[in-house]
BALOBA-1460 file (C-alpha; in Angstrom, 3 decimals):
// residues 297
<rec num="1" residu="m" x="253.919" y="77.585" z="-27.438"/>
<rec num="2" residu="i" x="254.367" y="79.453" z="-30.726"/>
<rec num="3" residu="e" x="257.826" y="80.904" z="-31.179"/>
<rec num="4" residu="r" x="257.812" y="84.641" z="-31.834"/>
<rec num="5" residu="t" x="260.331" y="85.438" z="-34.570"/>
<rec num="6" residu="p" x="260.644" y="88.491" z="-36.850"/>
<rec num="7" residu="l" x="259.845" y="86.347" z="-39.902"/>
<rec num="8" residu="l" x="256.646" y="84.893" z="-38.407"/>
<rec num="9" residu="n" x="255.611" y="88.322" z="-37.127"/>
<rec num="10" residu="a" x="256.104" y="89.850" z="-40.571"/>
<rec num="11" residu="l" x="254.218" y="86.975" z="-42.223"/>
<rec num="12" residu="s" x="251.281" y="87.312" z="-39.802"/>
<rec num="13" residu="q" x="251.138" y="91.054" z="-40.435"/>
<rec num="14" residu="v" x="251.059" y="90.482" z="-44.190"/>
<rec num="15" residu="v" x="248.231" y="87.950" z="-43.838"/>
<rec num="16" residu="l" x="246.272" y="90.356" z="-41.640"/>
<rec num="17" residu="l" x="246.757" y="93.202" z="-44.138"/>
<rec num="18" residu="v" x="245.622" y="91.011" z="-47.039"/>
<rec num="19" residu="m" x="242.501" y="89.907" z="-45.160"/>
<rec num="20" residu="l" x="241.774" y="93.503" z="-44.141"/>
<rec num="21" residu="f" x="242.025" y="94.522" z="-47.798"/>
<rec num="22" residu="v" x="239.670" y="91.714" z="-48.866"/>
<rec num="23" residu="i" x="237.131" y="92.767" z="-46.230"/>
<rec num="24" residu="l" x="237.282" y="96.512" z="-46.864"/>
<rec num="25" residu="v" x="237.211" y="96.487" z="-50.689"/>
<rec num="26" residu="p" x="233.446" y="95.683" z="-50.938"/>
<rec num="27" residu="f" x="232.630" y="98.463" z="-48.466"/>
<rec num="28" residu="w" x="234.745" y="100.912" z="-50.432"/>
<rec num="29" residu="m" x="233.030" y="99.902" z="-53.684"/>
<rec num="30" residu="v" x="229.626" y="100.524" z="-52.064"/>
<rec num="31" residu="f" x="230.752" y="103.955" z="-50.907"/>
<rec num="32" residu="a" x="232.252" y="104.819" z="-54.297"/>
<rec num="33" residu="a" x="229.184" y="103.675" z="-56.235"/>
<rec num="34" residu="a" x="226.898" y="105.635" z="-53.902"/>
<rec num="35" residu="s" x="228.813" y="108.822" z="-54.678"/>
<rec num="36" residu="h" x="228.515" y="108.668" z="-58.491"/>
<rec num="37" residu="d" x="225.691" y="109.589" z="-60.842"/>
<rec num="38" residu="f" x="223.766" y="107.110" z="-62.987"/>
<rec num="39" residu="v" x="226.022" y="107.402" z="-66.042"/>
<rec num="40" residu="t" x="229.301" y="107.072" z="-64.153"/>
<rec num="41" residu="v" x="228.240" y="104.098" z="-62.027"/>
<rec num="42" residu="n" x="227.356" y="102.093" z="-65.153"/>
<rec num="43" residu="r" x="230.738" y="102.525" z="-66.787"/>
<rec num="44" residu="v" x="232.895" y="99.460" z="-67.287"/>
<rec num="45" residu="p" x="234.990" y="99.505" z="-65.232"/>
<rec num="46" residu="m" x="233.326" y="101.738" z="-62.683"/>
<rec num="47" residu="p" x="235.620" y="104.426" z="-61.240"/>
<rec num="48" residu="l" x="236.700" y="103.450" z="-57.737"/>
<rec num="49" residu="w" x="237.429" y="107.026" z="-56.717"/>
<rec num="50" residu="p" x="234.471" y="108.747" z="-54.934"/>
<rec num="51" residu="g" x="232.369" y="111.182" z="-56.930"/>
<rec num="52" residu="g" x="230.443" y="114.254" z="-55.922"/>
<rec num="53" residu="h" x="226.859" y="112.949" z="-55.855"/>
<rec num="54" residu="l" x="226.792" y="111.200" z="-52.468"/>
<rec num="55" residu="y" x="224.523" y="113.686" z="-50.687"/>
<rec num="56" residu="e" x="222.227" y="113.856" z="-53.710"/>
<rec num="57" residu="n" x="221.846" y="110.066" z="-53.853"/>
<rec num="58" residu="l" x="221.341" y="109.759" z="-50.101"/>
<rec num="59" residu="s" x="218.643" y="112.447" z="-50.146"/>
<rec num="60" residu="e" x="216.826" y="110.779" z="-53.032"/>
<rec num="61" residu="v" x="216.924" y="107.365" z="-51.398"/>
<rec num="62" residu="w" x="215.892" y="108.707" z="-47.990"/>
<rec num="63" residu="t" x="212.711" y="110.187" z="-49.473"/>
<rec num="64" residu="k" x="211.979" y="107.470" z="-52.029"/>
<rec num="65" residu="g" x="212.471" y="104.583" z="-49.600"/>
<rec num="66" residu="n" x="210.860" y="106.216" z="-46.560"/>
<rec num="67" residu="f" x="213.990" y="105.328" z="-44.605"/>
<rec num="68" residu="g" x="213.121" y="107.577" z="-41.673"/>
<rec num="69" residu="t" x="210.257" y="105.284" z="-40.680"/>
<rec num="70" residu="a" x="212.099" y="102.122" z="-41.777"/>
<rec num="71" residu="l" x="215.194" y="102.854" z="-39.692"/>
<rec num="72" residu="t" x="213.018" y="103.652" z="-36.683"/>
<rec num="73" residu="n" x="211.196" y="100.333" z="-37.043"/>
<rec num="74" residu="s" x="214.472" y="98.440" z="-37.462"/>
<rec num="75" residu="f" x="216.009" y="100.164" z="-34.447"/>
<rec num="76" residu="i" x="213.002" y="99.487" z="-32.191"/>
<rec num="77" residu="s" x="212.661" y="95.845" z="-33.212"/>
<rec num="78" residu="s" x="216.434" y="95.213" z="-33.042"/>
<rec num="79" residu="v" x="216.748" y="96.726" z="-29.563"/>
<rec num="80" residu="l" x="213.747" y="94.747" z="-28.294"/>
<rec num="81" residu="v" x="215.080" y="91.512" z="-29.809"/>
<rec num="82" residu="t" x="218.526" y="92.177" z="-28.307"/>
<rec num="83" residu="v" x="217.179" y="92.906" z="-24.824"/>
<rec num="84" residu="g" x="214.885" y="89.883" z="-24.976"/>
<rec num="85" residu="k" x="217.657" y="87.551" z="-26.145"/>
<rec num="86" residu="v" x="220.133" y="88.727" z="-23.491"/>
<rec num="87" residu="f" x="217.618" y="88.486" z="-20.655"/>
<rec num="88" residu="l" x="216.129" y="85.158" z="-21.734"/>
<rec num="89" residu="a" x="219.561" y="83.591" z="-22.324"/>
<rec num="90" residu="s" x="220.918" y="84.772" z="-18.973"/>
<rec num="91" residu="i" x="217.912" y="83.689" z="-16.893"/>
<rec num="92" residu="t" x="217.721" y="80.316" z="-18.679"/>
<rec num="93" residu="a" x="221.414" y="79.597" z="-18.131"/>
<rec num="94" residu="f" x="221.022" y="80.726" z="-14.512"/>
<rec num="95" residu="s" x="218.318" y="78.125" z="-14.012"/>
<rec num="96" residu="i" x="220.364" y="75.372" z="-15.671"/>
<rec num="97" residu="v" x="223.597" y="76.026" z="-13.753"/>
<rec num="98" residu="f" x="222.487" y="77.110" z="-10.275"/>
<rec num="99" residu="f" x="219.341" y="75.021" z="-9.729"/>
<rec num="100" residu="r" x="219.446" y="71.281" z="-9.163"/>
<rec num="101" residu="y" x="216.524" y="69.535" z="-10.804"/>
<rec num="102" residu="r" x="216.511" y="66.302" z="-12.751"/>
<rec num="103" residu="a" x="215.537" y="67.611" z="-16.154"/>
<rec num="104" residu="r" x="217.951" y="70.554" z="-16.269"/>
<rec num="105" residu="m" x="220.440" y="68.882" z="-18.657"/>
<rec num="106" residu="l" x="217.588" y="67.598" z="-20.775"/>
<rec num="107" residu="v" x="216.302" y="71.178" z="-21.005"/>
<rec num="108" residu="f" x="219.759" y="72.450" z="-21.921"/>
<rec num="109" residu="w" x="220.259" y="69.916" z="-24.706"/>
<rec num="110" residu="a" x="216.743" y="70.509" z="-25.997"/>
<rec num="111" residu="i" x="217.596" y="74.206" z="-26.254"/>
<rec num="112" residu="f" x="221.004" y="73.499" z="-27.774"/>
<rec num="113" residu="i" x="219.542" y="71.229" z="-30.478"/>
<rec num="114" residu="t" x="217.417" y="74.142" z="-31.708"/>
<rec num="115" residu="l" x="220.631" y="75.555" z="-33.212"/>
<rec num="116" residu="m" x="219.941" y="73.107" z="-36.030"/>
<rec num="117" residu="l" x="216.481" y="74.591" z="-36.586"/>
<rec num="118" residu="p" x="216.795" y="78.164" z="-37.846"/>
<rec num="119" residu="l" x="213.782" y="80.401" z="-38.320"/>
<rec num="120" residu="e" x="213.588" y="79.562" z="-42.032"/>
<rec num="121" residu="v" x="212.899" y="75.901" z="-41.208"/>
<rec num="122" residu="r" x="210.051" y="76.656" z="-38.778"/>
<rec num="123" residu="i" x="208.719" y="79.625" z="-40.713"/>
<rec num="124" residu="v" x="205.275" y="78.142" z="-41.510"/>
<rec num="125" residu="p" x="204.226" y="77.131" z="-37.959"/>
<rec num="126" residu="t" x="205.734" y="80.333" z="-36.576"/>
<rec num="127" residu="y" x="203.682" y="82.401" z="-39.000"/>
<rec num="128" residu="a" x="200.546" y="80.409" z="-38.127"/>
<rec num="129" residu="v" x="201.068" y="81.151" z="-34.430"/>
<rec num="130" residu="a" x="201.765" y="84.843" z="-35.136"/>
<rec num="131" residu="a" x="198.543" y="85.053" z="-37.141"/>
<rec num="132" residu="n" x="196.642" y="83.674" z="-34.133"/>
<rec num="133" residu="v" x="198.587" y="83.344" z="-30.889"/>
<rec num="134" residu="l" x="195.812" y="81.368" z="-29.209"/>
<rec num="135" residu="s" x="195.531" y="78.780" z="-32.000"/>
<rec num="136" residu="p" x="197.676" y="76.155" z="-30.179"/>
<rec num="137" residu="v" x="195.497" y="76.573" z="-27.077"/>
<rec num="138" residu="q" x="192.386" y="76.306" z="-29.223"/>
<rec num="139" residu="q" x="193.612" y="73.117" z="-30.866"/>
<rec num="140" residu="t" x="194.475" y="71.641" z="-27.474"/>
<rec num="141" residu="l" x="190.997" y="72.410" z="-26.168"/>
<rec num="142" residu="n" x="189.432" y="70.873" z="-29.263"/>
<rec num="143" residu="f" x="191.553" y="67.738" z="-28.848"/>
<rec num="144" residu="l" x="190.460" y="67.408" z="-25.201"/>
<rec num="145" residu="g" x="186.828" y="67.810" z="-26.182"/>
<rec num="146" residu="f" x="186.134" y="71.246" z="-24.684"/>
<rec num="147" residu="q" x="183.551" y="73.258" z="-26.593"/>
<rec num="148" residu="l" x="185.194" y="76.609" z="-25.996"/>
<rec num="149" residu="v" x="185.951" y="79.080" z="-28.782"/>
<rec num="150" residu="l" x="188.786" y="81.459" z="-28.000"/>
<rec num="151" residu="p" x="189.088" y="84.871" z="-29.678"/>
<rec num="152" residu="e" x="191.766" y="85.435" z="-32.295"/>
<rec num="153" residu="w" x="194.909" y="87.284" z="-31.257"/>
<rec num="154" residu="n" x="196.730" y="88.527" z="-34.334"/>
<rec num="155" residu="l" x="200.345" y="89.726" z="-34.098"/>
<rec num="156" residu="l" x="200.776" y="90.559" z="-37.772"/>
<rec num="157" residu="n" x="201.779" y="94.168" z="-38.477"/>
<rec num="158" residu="t" x="202.855" y="94.727" z="-34.868"/>
<rec num="159" residu="y" x="206.145" y="95.096" z="-33.034"/>
<rec num="160" residu="p" x="205.437" y="91.992" z="-30.898"/>
<rec num="161" residu="g" x="204.992" y="90.034" z="-34.126"/>
<rec num="162" residu="l" x="208.368" y="91.267" z="-35.349"/>
<rec num="163" residu="v" x="210.152" y="90.643" z="-32.056"/>
<rec num="164" residu="l" x="208.788" y="87.627" z="-30.165"/>
<rec num="165" residu="p" x="209.602" y="84.848" z="-32.708"/>
<rec num="166" residu="l" x="213.244" y="86.043" z="-32.750"/>
<rec num="167" residu="v" x="213.806" y="86.340" z="-28.995"/>
<rec num="168" residu="a" x="214.818" y="82.757" z="-28.153"/>
<rec num="169" residu="t" x="218.548" y="82.089" z="-28.578"/>
<rec num="170" residu="a" x="220.347" y="78.798" z="-28.067"/>
<rec num="171" residu="t" x="223.705" y="80.455" z="-28.774"/>
<rec num="172" residu="g" x="223.221" y="83.019" z="-26.013"/>
<rec num="173" residu="t" x="222.105" y="80.350" z="-23.554"/>
<rec num="174" residu="f" x="225.202" y="78.298" z="-24.321"/>
<rec num="175" residu="l" x="227.546" y="81.301" z="-23.899"/>
<rec num="176" residu="y" x="225.956" y="82.287" z="-20.589"/>
<rec num="177" residu="r" x="226.054" y="78.702" z="-19.334"/>
<rec num="178" residu="q" x="229.760" y="78.448" z="-20.083"/>
<rec num="179" residu="f" x="230.371" y="81.710" z="-18.224"/>
<rec num="180" residu="y" x="228.282" y="80.716" z="-15.199"/>
<rec num="181" residu="l" x="230.226" y="77.450" z="-14.925"/>
<rec num="182" residu="t" x="233.400" y="79.482" z="-14.264"/>
<rec num="183" residu="i" x="231.860" y="81.186" z="-11.209"/>
<rec num="184" residu="p" x="232.859" y="79.481" z="-7.934"/>
<rec num="185" residu="k" x="230.026" y="77.675" z="-6.208"/>
<rec num="186" residu="d" x="231.223" y="79.219" z="-2.942"/>
<rec num="187" residu="l" x="229.993" y="82.586" z="-4.203"/>
<rec num="188" residu="a" x="226.432" y="81.303" z="-4.461"/>
<rec num="189" residu="e" x="226.705" y="79.646" z="-1.046"/>
<rec num="190" residu="a" x="228.044" y="82.854" z="0.521"/>
<rec num="191" residu="a" x="225.214" y="84.874" z="-0.979"/>
<rec num="192" residu="k" x="222.700" y="82.346" z="0.329"/>
<rec num="193" residu="m" x="224.201" y="82.535" z="3.838"/>
<rec num="194" residu="d" x="223.949" y="86.337" z="3.706"/>
<rec num="195" residu="g" x="220.226" y="86.041" z="3.057"/>
<rec num="196" residu="a" x="220.217" y="86.747" z="-0.680"/>
<rec num="197" residu="g" x="217.501" y="84.939" z="-2.594"/>
<rec num="198" residu="p" x="217.952" y="83.513" z="-6.103"/>
<rec num="199" residu="l" x="216.698" y="86.615" z="-7.913"/>
<rec num="200" residu="r" x="218.820" y="88.942" z="-5.793"/>
<rec num="201" residu="f" x="221.890" y="86.777" z="-6.423"/>
<rec num="202" residu="y" x="221.103" y="86.829" z="-10.142"/>
<rec num="203" residu="w" x="220.511" y="90.591" z="-10.344"/>
<rec num="204" residu="q" x="223.115" y="91.983" z="-7.938"/>
<rec num="205" residu="i" x="225.963" y="89.494" z="-8.384"/>
<rec num="206" residu="l" x="225.726" y="87.606" z="-11.670"/>
<rec num="207" residu="m" x="224.627" y="90.541" z="-13.825"/>
<rec num="208" residu="p" x="227.538" y="92.850" z="-12.837"/>
<rec num="209" residu="l" x="229.986" y="89.983" z="-13.347"/>
<rec num="210" residu="s" x="228.646" y="89.224" z="-16.818"/>
<rec num="211" residu="r" x="228.840" y="92.726" z="-18.316"/>
<rec num="212" residu="s" x="231.424" y="91.722" z="-20.922"/>
<rec num="213" residu="n" x="229.412" y="88.682" z="-21.952"/>
<rec num="214" residu="m" x="226.266" y="90.778" z="-22.057"/>
<rec num="215" residu="a" x="227.871" y="93.411" z="-24.296"/>
<rec num="216" residu="a" x="229.315" y="90.780" z="-26.645"/>
<rec num="217" residu="l" x="226.007" y="88.948" z="-26.972"/>
<rec num="218" residu="a" x="224.061" y="92.212" z="-27.325"/>
<rec num="219" residu="a" x="226.258" y="93.438" z="-30.182"/>
<rec num="220" residu="i" x="226.040" y="90.132" z="-32.054"/>
<rec num="221" residu="m" x="222.291" y="89.841" z="-31.592"/>
<rec num="222" residu="f" x="221.661" y="93.466" z="-32.565"/>
<rec num="223" residu="v" x="223.376" y="92.899" z="-35.902"/>
<rec num="224" residu="y" x="221.468" y="89.612" z="-36.299"/>
<rec num="225" residu="a" x="218.121" y="91.303" z="-35.646"/>
<rec num="226" residu="w" x="218.958" y="94.304" z="-37.837"/>
<rec num="227" residu="n" x="219.757" y="92.083" z="-40.830"/>
<rec num="228" residu="q" x="216.534" y="90.057" z="-40.605"/>
<rec num="229" residu="y" x="214.675" y="90.079" z="-43.912"/>
<rec num="230" residu="l" x="212.541" y="86.963" z="-44.397"/>
<rec num="231" residu="w" x="210.530" y="87.164" z="-41.177"/>
<rec num="232" residu="p" x="209.681" y="90.908" z="-41.445"/>
<rec num="233" residu="l" x="208.745" y="90.353" z="-45.088"/>
<rec num="234" residu="l" x="206.196" y="87.717" z="-44.047"/>
<rec num="235" residu="v" x="204.774" y="89.248" z="-40.893"/>
<rec num="236" residu="i" x="204.540" y="92.846" z="-42.172"/>
<rec num="237" residu="t" x="202.000" y="93.677" z="-44.855"/>
<rec num="238" residu="d" x="201.470" y="97.287" z="-43.756"/>
<rec num="239" residu="q" x="204.807" y="98.343" z="-45.164"/>
<rec num="240" residu="a" x="203.984" y="102.041" z="-45.066"/>
<rec num="241" residu="n" x="204.103" y="101.989" z="-41.250"/>
<rec num="242" residu="y" x="206.036" y="98.855" z="-40.201"/>
<rec num="243" residu="a" x="208.551" y="98.141" z="-42.979"/>
<rec num="244" residu="t" x="212.131" y="97.634" z="-41.798"/>
<rec num="245" residu="a" x="215.290" y="99.011" z="-43.372"/>
<rec num="246" residu="t" x="216.216" y="95.722" z="-45.054"/>
<rec num="247" residu="m" x="212.761" y="95.518" z="-46.618"/>
<rec num="248" residu="q" x="213.119" y="99.031" z="-48.024"/>
<rec num="249" residu="l" x="216.606" y="98.220" z="-49.292"/>
<rec num="250" residu="q" x="215.210" y="95.452" z="-51.480"/>
<rec num="251" residu="k" x="212.840" y="97.947" z="-53.120"/>
<rec num="252" residu="m" x="215.773" y="100.055" z="-54.313"/>
<rec num="253" residu="v" x="216.793" y="97.321" z="-56.782"/>
<rec num="254" residu="p" x="214.469" y="97.220" z="-59.850"/>
<rec num="255" residu="e" x="212.738" y="93.911" z="-60.459"/>
<rec num="256" residu="g" x="211.327" y="94.447" z="-63.957"/>
<rec num="257" residu="f" x="213.125" y="93.203" z="-67.060"/>
<rec num="258" residu="g" x="214.347" y="95.961" z="-69.328"/>
<rec num="259" residu="e" x="214.435" y="98.486" z="-66.512"/>
<rec num="260" residu="p" x="217.995" y="99.788" z="-66.055"/>
<rec num="261" residu="p" x="219.392" y="99.159" z="-62.566"/>
<rec num="262" residu="v" x="220.003" y="102.406" z="-60.718"/>
<rec num="263" residu="w" x="222.987" y="101.127" z="-58.801"/>
<rec num="264" residu="n" x="224.061" y="104.494" z="-57.446"/>
<rec num="265" residu="t" x="220.852" y="104.909" z="-55.432"/>
<rec num="266" residu="a" x="220.816" y="101.209" z="-54.525"/>
<rec num="267" residu="m" x="224.335" y="101.519" z="-53.101"/>
<rec num="268" residu="a" x="223.327" y="104.711" z="-51.293"/>
<rec num="269" residu="a" x="220.498" y="102.781" z="-49.648"/>
<rec num="270" residu="t" x="222.951" y="100.010" z="-48.764"/>
<rec num="271" residu="l" x="225.171" y="102.622" z="-47.121"/>
<rec num="272" residu="i" x="222.256" y="103.883" z="-45.014"/>
<rec num="273" residu="v" x="221.311" y="100.380" z="-43.859"/>
<rec num="274" residu="l" x="224.936" y="99.451" z="-43.208"/>
<rec num="275" residu="i" x="225.841" y="102.353" z="-40.897"/>
<rec num="276" residu="p" x="223.904" y="101.456" z="-37.659"/>
<rec num="277" residu="p" x="225.213" y="97.866" z="-37.212"/>
<rec num="278" residu="a" x="228.700" y="99.000" z="-38.239"/>
<rec num="279" residu="v" x="228.661" y="101.717" z="-35.578"/>
<rec num="280" residu="v" x="227.473" y="99.261" z="-32.916"/>
<rec num="281" residu="s" x="230.177" y="96.743" z="-33.860"/>
<rec num="282" residu="i" x="232.931" y="99.389" z="-33.816"/>
<rec num="283" residu="l" x="231.866" y="100.874" z="-30.481"/>
<rec num="284" residu="l" x="231.568" y="97.484" z="-28.781"/>
<rec num="285" residu="q" x="234.444" y="95.633" z="-30.463"/>
<rec num="286" residu="r" x="236.620" y="95.555" z="-27.335"/>
<rec num="287" residu="l" x="233.779" y="94.227" z="-25.218"/>
<rec num="288" residu="i" x="232.913" y="91.671" z="-27.906"/>
<rec num="289" residu="v" x="236.443" y="90.262" z="-27.907"/>
<rec num="290" residu="r" x="236.696" y="90.386" z="-24.112"/>
<rec num="291" residu="g" x="233.336" y="88.691" z="-23.619"/>
<rec num="292" residu="l" x="234.072" y="85.882" z="-26.094"/>
<rec num="293" residu="i" x="237.652" y="84.988" z="-25.127"/>
<rec num="294" residu="t" x="238.061" y="85.980" z="-21.483"/>
<rec num="295" residu="t" x="238.012" y="82.997" z="-19.125"/>
<rec num="296" residu="e" x="239.372" y="84.541" z="-15.930"/>
<rec num="297" residu="k" x="236.471" y="86.202" z="-14.169"/>
C-alpha cells in the first residue's frame, strides 16, 4: 500500500501539472496559429497569444476544403465502425465465454493474434477484396474446378467499403471477454432456468450490465475510426462526395516546392478536424475510466 504523505501528494500534483502542460501546449499552439493571419503566423517566433482572424480562417478552410461533406462522411463512417466494433466484439466474446465448444480458445487466440497484424500490413489483400468482394469465392470455385463466373461486387467509393474492413477488433473482443469472465455463472444458469434463450440472455442481461464497457470501447473506437487516413485514401477516389475529414486536412498543407505554407489555414483545418473526437472523449471520459478499470460488477 502506498503511504499518503503531504510530500508525495505535492510531488504527484506537480508531475500531473507538468504532464498536463506538455499535453495542452500543442493544442494551444494550434488554436493560436489558427487565429492569426498569414504574415503573423510565419514570424519567428510565432506569437502564442490568439489573434483576431480565427473566424476568417475557419470560413476560408470550410469552403476551400469542403469540410461540410467531409465531416458528414467521417461522422457516418466513424459511427458505423464504432457500432460494428462494439456489437461484433460483444457477440464474439459472448460466444467464447458462455458456449462450450472445443475450438473456442483456439478462436479466441486466433482473434487475439490479429493484434499483431494492423490494417497497414494487410492493406493489399484487403483492397483486393474491397475491389471485388466475391473474388475469394471466385478463386475457390476456380480451384475446385467449377466453371462458374460470378459478377463483380465493388465496394470502392462506398460507405461499406470505408466501414467493413475496420469493423473487426481484437482489442474489443479481449476487453469484453475479460468483463464476461467476471459475471457469475449462476446468473446464466438462473436465466436458463427461467426460460431465457442465449440471445435473450445476451440482450436483456449482458448488455445492460456492460454499459460502462460499451461506452469506453465506443469512445476509443470512434476516435480510432475518425483518425483513419490510409484506408480512406486508398478506397475513396471520388473525393468530391466521399472524402473524409482527415483526407481534406492533408490537402490544406501545400505539397509543391517553393509554395509558401499557409499554416494559419492549415491549423484552422486541424482545429475543425480535432473538435469532434475531443468532444466525444470529454463527454465520455468518466465512462471510459469506469469501463476500463472497474472490476466489481
